[in-house]
ZANU-894553 format. One record per residue: residue in one letter; x, y, z of N, C-alpha, C in turn. Coordinates in steps of 0.001 Angstrom, whole numbers, plus 500000, padded with zeros to 6 digits. Each point is the difference from the previous one (the first is absolute). Layout:
N
aXYZXYZXYZ
...
END
This chain:
429
m495482506307466035501457500134500250500743498840499197
p501265500184499569500628498983499317500181498773500913
a500028498744499344500132498739500751501272500071501009
s501033500442499344501140499905500811499903500930501221
t499304501133499854499749500789501240499322499302500959
d498921499336499609499200499217500944500886498954500695
r500864499354499161500817498875500516500931500477501120
d500549501310499693500928500598500965499143500347501240
y498874500535499885499185500404501079499629498820500863
r499759498864499462499584498736500787501271499528500664
k501162500073499304501292499522500721500310500800501222
t499852501415499852500299500913501052498942499753501160
v498772499790499700499034499723501050500356498660500695
n500247498991499204500385498737500518501296500036500960
a501011500921499568501163500047500749499745500660501414
w499042501151499921499565500639501261499274498880500856
c499078499388499454499375499082500982500727498889500475
l501148499608499323500697498909500642500697500352501201
y500167501268500242500649500399501315499042499589501142
d498769500249499650499002499611501087499916498494500225
w500296499204498838500095498624500014501212499634501116
g501002500663499823501388499660500674499861500491501536
n499713501227500277500072500613501369498760499498500829
s498816499393499266499085499330500916500291498932500875
a501048499265499535500564498887500697500441500431501516
f500427501300500190500325500435501234498780500357500913
a498906500378499259498674500279500655499301498666500479
t500146499040499110499334498676500251500757499182501011
t501320499745499647500719499160500941500574500561501236
i500491501197499955500593500691501095499146500863500723
m499245500850499371499047500972500801498787499355500520
a499419498990499272498771499493500247499865498577500395
g500888499190499340499777498496500102500919499379500923
v501273499553499674500911499202500732500692500795501117
f500462501179499824500854500650501022499086500364501188
p498876500509499953499232500230501306500025498834500957
l499833498818499436500036498635500943501282499880500576
f501077500182499142501370499767500345500378501053501138
y499472501254499771500356501120500892499423499665501347
r498733499524500073499210499786501315500833498723500686
s500445499015499195500736498951500442501372500446500742
m500689501029499316501242500528500524499655500685501341
a498925500953499896499613500732501214499688499099501193
t499155498878499905499514499380500982501322499042500566
s500875499560499042501233499372500418500832500920500811
a500030501278499862500818501018500733499281500252501253
g498809499573500492499352500120501067498747500893500124
l499386500519498779498891500860499969498748499078499972
g498942500561500578498714499236499993499321500120498604
e498982499245499874499362499898498641499436501326499551
a499319500908500934499444501264499644501200500946499676
d501008499860500816501157500953500081500604499622498613
a500140498897499591500689499595498765499337500681498848
t498629499875499954499255500477498876500214501643499979
a499950500478501296500086501506499977501451500458499548
a500980499241500339501341500385499520500169499964498425
w499220499145499490499874499949498517499414501306499445
a498922500368500663499083501196499690500918501138500187
y500849500191500903500758501201500192501134500059499001
t500602498866499668500994499752498952499534500771498740
t498794499597499526499375500450498818499786501449500045
s499616500481501141499776501377500141501327500965499945
v500976499421500526501269500692499916500435500155498517
a499950498916499360500357499929498451499205500957499232
l498683500075500331499137501018499169500361501474500507
l500378500126501059500314501416500479501145500521499304
i501084499153499768501177500496499231499675500253498636
v499243499235499378499663500164498570499188501171499890
a499095500355500986499098501143499805500752501219500260
l501118500026500758500875501189500048500824500324498843
v500483498962499411501012500208498812499306500019498807
g498805499384499751499477499774498746499810501324499293
p499149500891500516499731501194499310501198500754499409
v501068500033500876501315500781499610500606499284498939
l500191498668499968500414499269498963499225500218498607
g498613499960500216499219500326498712500395501281499465
s499854500983500832500414501359499563501328500263499355
y501052499206500546501298500062499524500043499423498634
c499409498821499889500193499205498634499304500694498850
d498775500680500446499363500708498801500854501018499496
q500900500741500721500806501024499547501274499438499264
a500487498805500476501368499597499596499710498864498799
s498810499672499656499694499129499023500746498682500516
s499565499392501133500641498825500596498952499081500428
k498993499813499558499015498922500568500448498618499913
k500529499677498909500573498663499766501224499678501016
r500834501015500067501239499838500818499557499789501568
f499088500683500397499421499860501259499241498567500168
l499297499675499008499330498735500135501173498908500070
a500995500007499326501023498918499879500563500053501403
f500328501076500703500634500216501355499122499332500955
f498703500250500086499218499373500996499656498680499892
a499726499527498693499836498703499730501185499059500425
g501332500647499794501094499385500509500064499791501446
l499603501084500659499852499808501425499192498974500643
g498883500052499263498948498878500352500630498650499693
v500525499837498849500591498642499607501062499611500901
c500848500848500405501171499594501033499500499738501347
a499047500833500447499335499656501392499422498647499976
s499329499708498896499199498597499856501058499019499993
a501097500061499447501016498986499924500594499745501332
l500123501231500847500677499800501291499109499076500959
f498754499981499680499080499258500919500452498625500350
v500849499427499089500481498623500077500837499938501361
f500655501034500444500870499909501265499269500168501209
l498652500036500119499250500225501158499999498607500769
g500336500155501491499885498898500712498564499785500497
d499889499111500881498670499534500447499275500980500878
d500885500989500672499467500910501009500435501447499607
d500385500230498723500611501212499680498865500933499426
y499021500312500898498903500782499399500273501400499993
l501009500545500862500552501381499799500626500168498647
l500937499182499596500698500035498838498946499860498784
g498906499064500216498984499908499070499249501299499806
s499834500655501026499256501317499920500938500980499129
a501195500031500253500800500936499270500052499682498470
l500118498627499637500195499668498744498613500230499276
f498862499764500713498755500240499392499660501459499742
i500395500803500886499971501450499823500692500388498720
a501290499553499880500794500365498870499300499488498691
g499518498825500146499451499453498585498642500644499841
n499407500388500933498721500743499844500158501365499366
i501035500629500479500344501369499496500341499869498363
g500805498963499832500381499695498469498493499639499192
f499168499145500567498755499828499281499069501275499876
a499865500733501100499122501137500055500413501088499086
a501379500432500373500505501123499296500182499708498459
g500381498666499666500169499715498572498536500082499292
n499026499748500836498649500171499266499668501363499599
i500583500934500921499699501555499696500341500219498448
f501268499530499732500547500340498721499444498965498858
y499738498829500329499237499216499038498695500328499841
e499192500621500765498620500414499935500095501284499211
s501021500929500353500060501225499344500312499872498391
l500361498839499502500105499785498502498659499594499384
l499054499714500883498773499621499391499334501031499025
p499892501291500399499365501017498982500806500067498727
h501332499834499987500786499863498794500067498775499338
v499698498885500533499955498662499323498685500059499314
a498813500088500737498723499813499562499444501086499258
r499278499728498832499275501102499321498865500512500933
p499540501289499929499035500465500879498743499027500215
g499390499516498916498883499205500102500262498669500563
d501266499524500173500395498731500541500316499941501393
l499931501073500683500640500129501377499297498735501015
d498664500029499966499211498883500716500607498636499648
r499976499802498682500334498663499604501392499485500204
i500883500977499808501515499675500180500376499926501393
s499308500924500789500264499799501539499466498696500543
a498783499663499642499420498688500451500848498824499460
r500553500169498792500828498910499339501256499839500961
g500562501096500426501382499877500736499626499331501261
y498793500326500629499704499224501352499734498546499754
a499371499738498812499617498584499758501317499220499600
m500919500630499235501290499439499969500734499706501332
g499842500986500866500467499664501196499452498868500899
y498772499848499843499284498831500589500537498659499370
i500146500081498746500602498797499333501486499560500430
g500807501163499822501466499686500408500072499730501454
g499510500843500752500152499575501467499290498721500505
g499011499631499302499153498685500213500813498875499697
i500634499966498651500723498904499451501188499725501035
l500859501071500419501040499558500925499485499740501287
l498940500554500494499397499574501345499719498495500007
v499416499412498807499675498593499907501277499154500232
f500997500527499245501277499131500128500584500103501526
n499860501207500559500517500188501263499254499145500998
l498632499908499860499141499257500877500472498511499902
l500164499556498767500354498578499726501390499656500703
w500846500986499912501327499747500576499843499830501475
i499283500875500567499784499893501500499259498843500428
m498946499506499329499146498946500478500628498649499770
h500753500022498709500657498639499515501381500221499741
p500891500363500826501383500197499525500641498854499395
g499676498767500561500684498863499386499532499776498540
w498921500509499439499646499884498559501117500681499085
f500558501121500652501009500774499309501541499712500347
l500044498910500783501407499673500521500537501036500981
l499203500679500623500316501059501074500252499491501396
p501043500203500684500297499361501270498970500102501236
g498948501069499824499134500181501049499223501290499948
t498996500191500715499162501146499950500638501284500155
g501073500046501094500752501170500273500756500478498712
f500627499080499289500605500339498549499072500419499126
a498823499367499909498927500368499146499423501406500123
l499936500407501328499584501351500318501032500994499362
r501172499633500350501050501077499575500098500018498371
l499797498919499447500066500020498685498831500760499254
t498976500009500680498758500757499620500401501519499936
f500588500402500971500457501416500078500871500357498923
f501122499134499737500967500157499042499363500010498597
s499022499199499790499200499938498703499349501295499685
v499541500636501023499367501370499846500898501020499260
a501313499903500555501080500937499548500198499849498587
v500233498729499784500227499687498409498808500254499115
w498858499510500395498873500479499189499799501448499823
w500111500833500884499776501433500122501102500562499009
a501307499419500187501124500677499182499721499560498461
v499615498984499705499833499638498580498880500614499305
f498976500134500648498857500702499439499993501437500111
a500989500633500541500287501403499984500632500471498716
i500598499085499420500909500353498793499190500578498918
p498914499469499533499272500493498850499567501595500177
v499476500270501231499598501438500032501261500983499988
l501026499527500488501268500846499867500638500011498648
r499754499051499137500496499994498773499080500542498949
r498786499732500065498972500151499030499237501472500059
v499720500355501182499210501257500266500960501222499982
e499641500998499194500974501027499905499683501098501185
e501072500569500415499933501005501080499159501119499456
p498901500469500780499152501061499367500957501362500121
p499618500946499091500793501163499792499459500954501230
v500931500942500341499791501014500975499102501156499376
a498961500456500589499141501038499364500939501380500039
g499791500576498752500739501288500077501408500066499845
g500592499015499359501399499875499712500603498687500197
g501313499953499794500857498663500303500100499655501453
p500672498894500335500120499620501392500958500899500727
r499704500098501237500765500988500881500506499111501233
r501062500534500583500498499315501214499816500801501172
p498902500116500597499605500782501110500702499476501233
g500200500741500997500357499499501261498868499653500776
l500195499289501250498954499597500755499176501170500420
g500712501211500386499276501134500252499095500535499014
d500133499763498745499253500380499111498693499097499915
a500267498665500296498865499102500247498952500311501022
f500695500474501264499239500347501069499172501437499653
s500603500846499324499250501113499647498995499747499007
r500134499144499094498878499643499046498964499221500759
l500212499075500924499126499318500784499127500914500798
a500597501066500731499267500946500626498959500795499052
q500605500403498940499040500531498881498794499129499604
t500330498721499958498889499143499663499009499818500933
f500477500048501450498978500023501092499209501149499963
r500390501113499536499204501385499847499136499828498817
e500418499401498867499217499971498810498972498805499963
v500221499083500742498933498817500026498757500346500454
r499986501080500718498627500633500411499205500473498726
r500621500150499001499379500495498732499196498868499348
y500548498806500178499382498801499548499010499289501155
r498854500777500067499068499574501109499602498549499964
q499497499494498784499568498708499958501158499043500104
l501072500200499660501033499110500235500355500054501492
l500017501074500752500256499996501366499005499166500721
l498738500350499654498936499089500606500265498491499893
f500292499715498613500269498591499768501072499447500846
l501194500785500128500989499615500823499632499509501414
v499215500856500558499593499878501344499207498826500172
a498995499688499041499325498847500021500699498664499768
f501034500157498996500950498846499774500710499806501251
w500581500939500552500880499949501278499218499035500997
l498721500290500216499174499085500982499701498697499537
y499367499902498846499599498596499593501248499092499586
n501064500576499514501103499179499579500804499538501246
d499871500827501210500659499588501103499311498683500522
g498735500047499830499201498699500477500524498856499086
i500160500171498712500259498905499072501481499527500301
g500915500990500164501395499705500147500185499232501441
t499270500309501068500075499334501147499533498535499988
i498859499782499202499445498697499797501102499187499316
i500652500623498812501034499179499435501116499546500726
k500509501019500919501172499776500783499601499108501228
m498720500037500690499931499374501196499076498729499870
a499368499606498872499282499133499844500361498460500539
i501217499772499419500622498675500404500416499815501314
a500637501252500622500383500011501407498569499913500870
y499074500547499659498540500072500705499457498408499968
g500187499416498922499469498718499873500883498912500701
d501284500198500102500919499201500767499581500146501474
e499876501202500356499742500238501476498609499276500479
v499047500061499167498691499434500303499996498490499714
g500966499415499727500187498566499806499683499209498715
i500066500797498897499836499392498683501442499362499639
g499983498770499428501164499374499573500915500807499122
r501314499835500102500805500907499009500064499503498696
n499758498822499617499825499621498621498721500484499469
d498882500012500829498806500610499412500040501390499807
l500791500691500883500112501422499919500707500421498684
i501155499295499609500714500332498830499187499679498801
t499447498673500073499084499475499003498960500957499458
a499365500672501135498932500973499797500480501277499285
l501325500306500291500522501299499317500094499537498567
v500557498707499675500030499765498597498535500116499334
v499008499546500672498621500049499421499703501471499789
t500344500871500880499848501549499740500601500366498780
q501314499588499766500696500413498843499356499658498790
f499478498617499937499456499594498620498543500366499706
v499243500316501209498812500521499850500166501416499403
g501046500717500550500094501457499605500363500235498545
i500515498939499370500578500178498516498888500381499135
p498934499184499978498746500312499049499360501124500530
c499780500171501403499222500913500478500630501449499902
t501297500287499944500697501133499670499584500401498671
f500164499318499023499608500185498610498509500401499899
l499118499273500736498622500314500028499745501418500493
f500755500439501055499705501228500523500398501060499063
g501047499747499062500322500981498935498726500160499055
r499273498941499717498788500020499202498994500606500767
l499735499555501210498991500667500890500034501578500027
a501270500502499967500191501411500129499452500554498682
g500007499413498911499457500546498704498503499950499989
v499395499273500958498517499885500041499337500816501070
l500747499913501251499481500676501106500604501372500278
g501211500140499450500906501151500296501052499598500993
t501117500663500004501175499623500911499570500186501423
k499417501037500368499769500335501381498948499064500632
r499032499559499218498874499189500447500564498636500315
s500884499555498950500724498772500297500778499794501072
i500746501050500300500834500060501299498996499694501159
l499041500830500076498895500037501074499583498568500233
a499650499261498843499392498644500034501155499079500649
g501205500213499645501005499201500695500243500405501541
l499729501146500495500120500459501273498864499246500904
g498883499842499212498847499468500680500392498502500404
v500638499352498985500387498563500259500894499956501098
y501061500906500113501034500132501063499309500183501379
l498952500821499983499379500283501189499166498767500651
l499450499183499130499352498784500425501125498961500490
m501125500140499159501013498955500359500518500244501380
t500256501333500387500655500283501247499042499684501216
v498769500246499810498935499503501083500113498522500101
g499989499423498836500164498382499958501100499372500790
a501079500704499709501231499585500584499989499994501707
y499235500820500535499974500023501454499389498560500547
f499158499374499118499279498803500407500909498782499464
m500950500123499371500769498933499405500500498897501143
e499828498804499629500270498877500985500861498916499319
t499596499645498731500423498869499281500768500243498740
a500811499160499426500605500149498762499096500432498885
l498789499307500076499016500302498834499586501487500045
h499904500374501290499690501567500099501153500880499298
f501127499617500389501189500778499346500019499850498438
y499726498860499466499889499778498577498940500865499372
i498765500059500721498890500886499385500601501415499990
l500640500539501057500332501235500125501206500377498890
a500782499020499786501091500092498923499330500178498644
v498998499345499620499260500041498835499495501432499812
m499412500505501140499446501316499936501021501088499693
v501235499961500668501044500754499751500414499983498636
g500129498775499399500404499853498641498991500674498936
l498767499858500355498941500658499096500366501518499738
v500470500646500994499982501588499986501403500710500312
q501017499140500274501101500716500534500775500711498815
g500407499123498960500698500576498896499303501071499192
g498634499666499821499116500985499251499903501341500675
t499740499914501331499863501285500777501234500889499986
q501113499301500224501388500833499941500284500352498650
a499737499116498913500365500471498721499215501263499562
l498553500014500263499212501105499674500447501088500841
s500304499896501201500365501208500712501124500628499428
r501042499193499481501153500514499327499830500767498827
s498968499453499122499828500644498644498884501289500278
l499367499777501064499123501262500251500940501156500439
y500885499710500789501039500990500427500804500586498848
a500443499057499190500746500427498851499256500843498921
s498680499844500112499109500865499025499875501481500460
m500311500228501266499784501230500642501290500722500275
i501222499651499550501250500717500308500532500442498616
p500824501056500229500794500532498786500910498975499555
r500090499723498682500956498820499620501394500419499994
e500230501274499806501464500415500072500660500117501515
r499130499691500910500517499992501341499617498628500728
s499849499001499074499408498697500519500827499411501170
a501343499930499979500814499306501096499831500897501292
e499911501247499913499715500890501189498566499534500526
f499090500036499246498587499770500411499867498621500409
f500720499012499519499928498771500417500867499751501156
g500842500907500435500728500117501330498797500290501019
f499150500988499719498807500257500737499130498765500183
y499830499339498855499184498773500059500632499127501128
s501303499704499797500839499139501026499660500604501288
t500136501345500262499806500470501356498577499692500565
s499099500235499193498544499787500464499771498497500366
s500679499063499301499891498592500267501018499485501080
r501190500438499936500912499383500956500015500789501315
f499879501270500010499840500704501308498786499671500573
a498843500017499337498739499603500539500037498507500536
g500815499281499241500032498515500206500703499654501369
i500766501091500543500504499737501249498899499654501205
f498958500774499869498951499934500893499277498704500234
g499615499322498729499239498762500125500753498994500876
p501300499721499583500726498895500705500172500505501515
l500288501172500119500260500592501453498704499847500802
i498925500317499362498801499912500846499600498481500414
f500288499244498887499748498433500013500872499499501238
g501360500327499915500767499504501062499767500590501384
m499707501205500017499608500497501385498747499366500737
v498874499831499064498934499392500469500216498507500227
s500834499370499274500295498558500298500650499965501333
q500846500935500369500813499898501343499116500297500986
l499219501099499861498988500256501111499005499071500314
t499466499328499038498913499032500214500540498529500275
g501426499757499711500517498669500057499684499093498922
g499534500512498821499645499285498839499689500848498757
s499778499490498830500004500875498822498600500155499424
r498999499429500602498722500054499346499308501333499911
l500159500699501172499593501511499938500884500755499089
g501297499610499961500965500793499026499513499887498657
i499515498926499548499403499743498605498857500965499873
v499023500000501048498744500717499753500403501476499969
s500895500386500627500339501558500050500282500480498525
l500200499212499051500333500479498630498649500375499291
v498927499581500643498622500399499325499914501498499935
i500539501004500622499913501335500028500707500469498878
f501160499404499480500755500376498858499165499890498773
f499144498956499802499263499755498851498722500860499980
v499465500171501150498687500830500037500449501539499686
v500914500521500732500285501446499679500623500318498701
g501015499035499679500677500090498648498803499966498854
g499174499080500039498913499924499021499139501092499986
a499600500583501099499214501098500086500486501208499342
l501348500152500064500827501165499430500146499794498578
l500219498804499523500095499630498601498778500371499179
l498771499740500720498755500324499464499830501560499530
r500751500764500584499941501423499852501002500563498788
v500851499101499691501041500360498951499398500137498607
d500169501108499286499521500261498567501153499757499084
e500198498702499503501134499638499168500194500860498750
r498814500289499449500103500638498763500557501504500233
e499515500602501031500630501363500448501271499901500297
g500481498773500572501489499848500367500808499769498729
a499558499449498997500861499702498803500076501239499239
r498819500938500056500201501240499208501003501071500797
a500007499777501275500816500983500608501579499527499822
a500143498685499967501455499660499616500262500329498602
g499112499989499024500351500403498570500242501460499812
s499420500786501029500029501441499857501015500505500917
g500685499242500780501003500465500946499336500514501317
g498716499493500233499396500436501251498755500654499741
END
């Protein structure tokens, strides 16, 4: 190919990856790192017990995921018909940015308002990812799906990790940055997420072209048309047998992964790990994950995508069992390293494996299903975690309950024939 074409391709890929760099700040600082601790502090200040505060956080994440699961497939179907992937991406990124900025107004016991803002921000984060991920088959060349998907996740680790380091320093040493105190530093971290996300969303919106609508120019369907097409897709998805089997497997094992991401810091706080150690361990996870995510992309070229995912699930299984016995900060650091080894690579390869088995002209619609399988299923992990924690008066058995998601999800993934799935997608089923 001409050099200029290669340059344009690289610029487009870089623009797409930078969105992961930007929105991962929400995942690291708000979803996984700083906000769960702040939320538990608000909940206990409002009178909730330790286990109930952890459970309240789990239920908040479940509600957010439920809303995204209900609206995601309809939005995906709609924007495939209307040629509006980037428009929807901009809208939901804006929602997440605004919600993150509003965190600065939270008081010391405003956990209910915190729940509402987190739900709004998580809707922006998760729904925006539907449209961001639906651009992947159009941005990456067919042979580059694994590599580009892994690169996006790695960029997310770097971007989210860099901001998290600054956030950690602000909180631990506010005087170094002339900040008046820890409370101000906490709220500054939330506002920094909004700015970071907004700035790095600009390249994908400017550089990546809106994919064309298959079979003609853009249309302006009503929501009724979107629901009708969604119903048709539910009927047709049965034609893609391997894709459907993969979705069920992904639904299960990704629920386990997502619950660990969302609940790890709250769980560590409850069992007595120091807060500075908890956030520092998350930074370790981020920076271990950077090279390991790239390595997973290479590993897929040697072992195959499915086998590489299964290897990652094996590490998660060991880590979940080990978390039950966690007592010290060192234990938490060891578990953080284990997560960093496999988290980004497992999720990146899952995304690219899915992308290889869907019809490209209906990518947003099918990535709406991908969102459904992860977000709707993702309701149950935090919900079960929270219920077990409340029933037993602690979260150790809650973390062990996640084992079933990895065992059953991995067993189903073993049965997926990815080559048959790719052939079915190319032939229309």
